[in-house]
C-alpha positions, 0 to 999 in steps of 0.5 A: 318473297314467294317462289313458285316452281311451275312445270309446263308440259307439253310442245315447250322445247324447240319452240322458243318457249324458254325465251318467252319465259324469260322476257315475260319474267322480267316484264313482271319483275320476276326473278329465277330461272327457266330450263329444260328438263327433257319431258317438260320445262321447270320454272323457279319463279320469285316474286309477289303474288300478284306479279305471279298470278300474271306472269301465270296468265301470261305464260298460257294466254301468251305462249308461242304460236307453235308451242302446245301446253298441255298441262301446267303443275304448280308447286311452292318452294322454299328458295333463297333469293335469286339475283335476276331471272336466267335461262340456264343449262338444261338438265334431263329428267324422266317423264313424258317427252314432247318432240316438236315437228319441224315448222315451216319458215315463218313470216318473220324470218321470210321478210328478212331473208329477202331484205337486202339490208338484213345480214341473213339476206338470201341465207338458206338456213335462216331460222328463228324460235318460231321456225325451222328444223327440229325433228329431223336434226335432233340427236337426243332431248332435251333440244339444245344445240349440241344434241342436234346436228347444227352442233357441227357449226360453231356460231359466229359472234353476231349469232352468238349474241342473238342466241344469248340476248333476250331482246333478240328474235333468236335467243335460245334458237338452236338451229340459229346461224347465218351466211358467215357461220351455218350450213352451205348449199352446193352441187353434188359432185360438181364445183358450184357452191353457195351462190353459183349453186343456186342460180345453176339449179334455177337455170337448170329448172328454166332449161327444162331439166329435172334438179334434186333439192335437200330439204328438211327430211329428205330430197325432192325431184323438181322441175318446171310444173308447167312444162309438159315434155319435162313432166312427162320426162320425169315419169319416164324416169321415175317409172310412174306413168299416171300417179299424180306429183305434188306441186309447190307453188310461189305463194297463195296467190298462185294457189288461187289462181290454179285451184279451188280452196275450200273454206278454212284450207288456206289457214292450213295450207299456208300455216306453220305445217305446209302440208300438201293439200289436195285441191280441186283444180279450176278449169282454166289451170295452166299447169302441165296435163301430166301433173295429175292425168284424170284427176280432178284434184292436185296436190299443192303445197307452198314453200317451207324451207328458205332454200325453197323460197330462193328457188322461186326468188333469187337476185340472179336476174333469172325469171322463174315459174311460180310452180314447180313439181316437188315430188319425193326423191326416191325410186319407187317403193324405196324410202326418201333419200336424205344424204349425199351417199344415197342421193348419188347412188339413187337419183343419178339416173332420175335428175340432171344435177343435185342441189344439196346441203351439208346440214345432216339429217338426223331422221327422215320426214317426207311431206305431209299429204292431206285431203279436205273434208267437213271443214277440216284437214282429212290426212292421207299421210302424216309426216313433216310438220305434224310427227312425232306430235302424240295422241292422248288416250286411255289412263295409259300402262306402265310399260312401253309399247312399240308397234311396227305398223302396216306393210304399205304407207309404213309408220310406226308407233310408240306408246309411253304411258297415255301418249302414243307417238306416231313417226314420220311416214316410212313408205312400203316395205317390200324395198329392203331398204325401206325395211332398213330406214324402218329399223333405223328410224325405230332406234332413233325415235326410241332413244329420242323419246327414251322408251325401253318397249316391253312388247311389240305389236305387229300385223297378224300376217306371219309373212310380212316383213314388219313382221319379221322386224318385230320378231327380230327384237327380241320382245314379246310380240302381239299381233294385231289384226289389220282391220281391228287396228284400223278401228282402234286408230280411229278411236284412239284419234276421238278418244273413244274407249266404249264399244262401238261399231267398226266399219273397216273397209280397206284393201287386204289383210290377213283375217284370223280364219287365214282368208283375205278380209277387207269389207268388215263391220266389228262390234268392238272395243279397246280389248278385241272385236267380233267379226259381225258382218262382211261383204259377200265373199269372193275368190281372188285369184293371182296372188299379188297380181290380183291387188294391181289388175281389177280385171282378175277380180271382175273375171272372178266375179262374173264367174261366180254369178254366171250359170255356166262357164259358157255365159261368164266367157260370153260377159267377159269378152263383151266387157273387154275385160281380158284376152282369150289366153287371160280368161282361160288362165284365170278359169284354170286357177279356179278349177284347180284352186291354184293360187286362189284365196276367198276374199272379203277385201272392199278395195278389190270390189272396187277394183273389180267393179271399176273394170266392170264399168270399163274405167280402169282394167289395171292400176299402175299405183295403188288405188288408181281403179278405186279412184277412177270409179270414185271420179266417175261418180262425183262427176255424175252426181255433180250434173245430176239430182242424185237419188237418196241413200236407202238402207239395205238389210244384210244377208243372213249367213251361218257365221256372220251377217253378209252385205249383199255385194253380189246382187250389186255386182249382177245389176251392175254387170246387166246394166253396162251390157244394156248400155247404161250410163257409167258415171251413173253406174258408178255413183249407184255402186256407191249409193247401194254399198253405202245403204247396205253399211246403213242398213247392217248398222241399224240391224246391229244396233237392234242387237247390241244397242250400240249407237256409234260407228266408227269409219275406217280403212283406205276405202274411206280416202274415198270423199264420196264413200266417206260423206255418204256414209257420214251423212247417212249414219248420222240421218239415222241416229248414229254417232260417227267417228271419223279421221282427221289428222290420223290416215284412215289408210294402212298409215294410221294402223300402228296407232291402232297397234299400240293401243292394243298392246298397251292395255291388252299385252298379256290378255284376252279380249272382250268380244270372242277373238284375239286381236 
C-alpha cells in the first residue's frame, strides 16, 4: 500500500475539482483525502501502484471542463491506512492563488431550469460545480461557501444532501441553492417578488419600457432590441447618441439569423465565458437601426445567468422578443452599479423599473467584449469570465507588485512571483465614483490573492487620478511610460522576454519629454526602451476638447502645411471644418501658444484625417472618428481591388526617425479638394501608414538586428490597420506579436506596468530611458 501526496495547481477551485477527485478516487478503489489549500488542491491518495498511476492519468485527462491544471507535484508520504476517500475541510497555506472567474450557466442546469418535473424548475439562481458565480461572490480563499455571499443563505435539507453526497451533480458546489433556500428576485421599491417580479419585468419589456436587471457582476439596462422608439429613448436617457449598444440574444439560432459568425467564434460566443462578441451584421437584420448606427458590426452575447434565460422564456404566457439591449447600467463614466442603493440612486432616471435580487456582489465585473481576428478572440474589454485568470511571465520576483493601470478603460493588475492577475474592468477615472470603485476593488483583490505589494506602478502622467491613487498608498511608486507599458503587455501575453521592436499606436500618453506621445516605435525589452521613431509631431490645441473634436486637429494640421494663413483659412472653409469664430480661436491659440502642446498621437492623427475627409467632425464617444475612418476604408476595399502596401522609408531627424505623416496629410487634403472618393482616401491613409510602419521596422532591423515586432495600443483595435500591419510585416520576414486575450487598448497597460515593476523596481533600464 503506497500513499502519494499530489498537489494540483491552477484553476482547481470553484470548478467542482474536489468532487471530481473524490469520484475518480472511488472509481480506482483508492483511500485518502482531498482538500483546498488556498493556493492549490492537495490530494492524499492511498492504494496500489497501478491504481495510483491510473488515478493520476485520469486526474489530468478527465478534469472538469472549467478547470485548468497548470502544474502537478507528486511526492511519496508515510501515512497510516485511511478507511475511505473523503473531501476534508479546507486549510489555507501560502502560495500562488488561482481564483476562478464567474462561469456562464451550463447546459445541464439550463435543461433542469426548464424541466417542469425538476425541483429547480424556473429557479433564477440554479448552478452546479460547472457553472455559476465565483469571483463576484467571493470574500476570501479557499473557495468555500462560508467565504462567499452565499454563506448568508443556509441550505435546505435537500440542497445539503446534494452538497454532501458524491453521486449528485452539486456535490461540494459552493453556491448550491433552490427555490426554497436560495436568494430571491424582486422589484426594487415595489411589492412584486419572485414569480410576480419576473413576469412584471417581462411585461414591461413587451410594453416598450426600459428596465434594469441585476446580473452576476452588476446591473444592465435592458429593453426590446427591435423597438426603435425604445432604443432611441434609452439613448436619450443615457446621453449616448451613437455609441453601440450590446444585444443579448435568446439563443445561437437568433444570432445566426441576425449576424455573420466567423469560423471558431461560435464556440466562444456559446462557451462558458459568453463574452460580448463583435459580429458583422447581415443585410436583412431586423434589429432596431439605433442599436449600432453607422457600424457594420453589432456586439452580441448569449444569456449567461438563469435570470437572463427567464427573461426570454417563462411560464406566464407572454411572447417575448428574442433580442434585448443589454448595456451596462451606469451613468456615462461611472462604474457599473452593483448594489440596490447604487441602483436606486443612479438608475431611477434611466429606467422604468429595477429587477434585482439579494445575492450580494462582492466585486464588480462588467461584461467582457471581444472582436475576432485571425481565428481567435481579439479582446476589447477583459472582465467577466476571464478576470482574474493570471498570465505567467518570466521567472518572477521576490516581492508582490501592484499596477494601477490607465486613466481610461481602467483595470489594475497584481503581480506575484511570475503570475500577473489583471482585475475585472473598472472604468474611466475622470469620475470620482470610479476612483472609489478602483480603491475598493484593489482592497478586495489584494485580500483574495493574499498579496502584499511592496511597490506600486502607475502611469507617468503626474496629474492622473490613477497617479494620485498610487501615491496615497504609502509605497514606493514606479512611473511607467504609457506606450512602453502597452508593448510590455503584448510581450507578457506572448511570453516574450527578448528585445524587440515595439509599435505602440494609441491616443494620448504623457511622454518622458513632457509632450504628448501616441504614435511611437520603440526598441525595447523588459528593462527599458529607446524612442527610436514617431509620427511627425503636430500641435494639439484646445486641451481635452481636442481629444473629442477632430476638427481641431485637422485645423492644426492644415495650418502647419499651408504656405500662409490665408491659404489655410481657404482650405479650412472649403472643407467645412469649423465656423469662422472657431477658426479664428484656433489661430489665436496658435499665435499665442496658449493651450497648445506638441503631439505625436496616432489616435488624434486618425481623428484629424477623419475630419478632413468629412467623415466625423467631432466624436460623441472615444474612438468614434477613427472607427468611421476605418469603416469607410473597409467598405471601399470590399468593393475594389486594393493596391499593395509598399514600404516607405522614415525621415531622418536630429532626435529620432520620423514617419512622413505630414506629406500623407498633404496628399489627402489635395485629393479631397479635387473631389476624390472618400472611401478610397480612407483606405489610402491606412495603406500608406502601414507602409511607413513596415519601412521603418525594416530600417530598425538593419541597425539593431531585431526581427520581432509587437503591435499594441488602442489604435490597433482597428482591424484593418492590424491586419495590414500583421500581413505585411510577416511578408518581409518579421515575427509579429499581437494581442488576443489582453486588450490592445488602455485596459491592457496595467499588465505591462506590473511586469516592469516586478523586474525593475529599483533599477534603471537597458535602453537609455527610465520607463
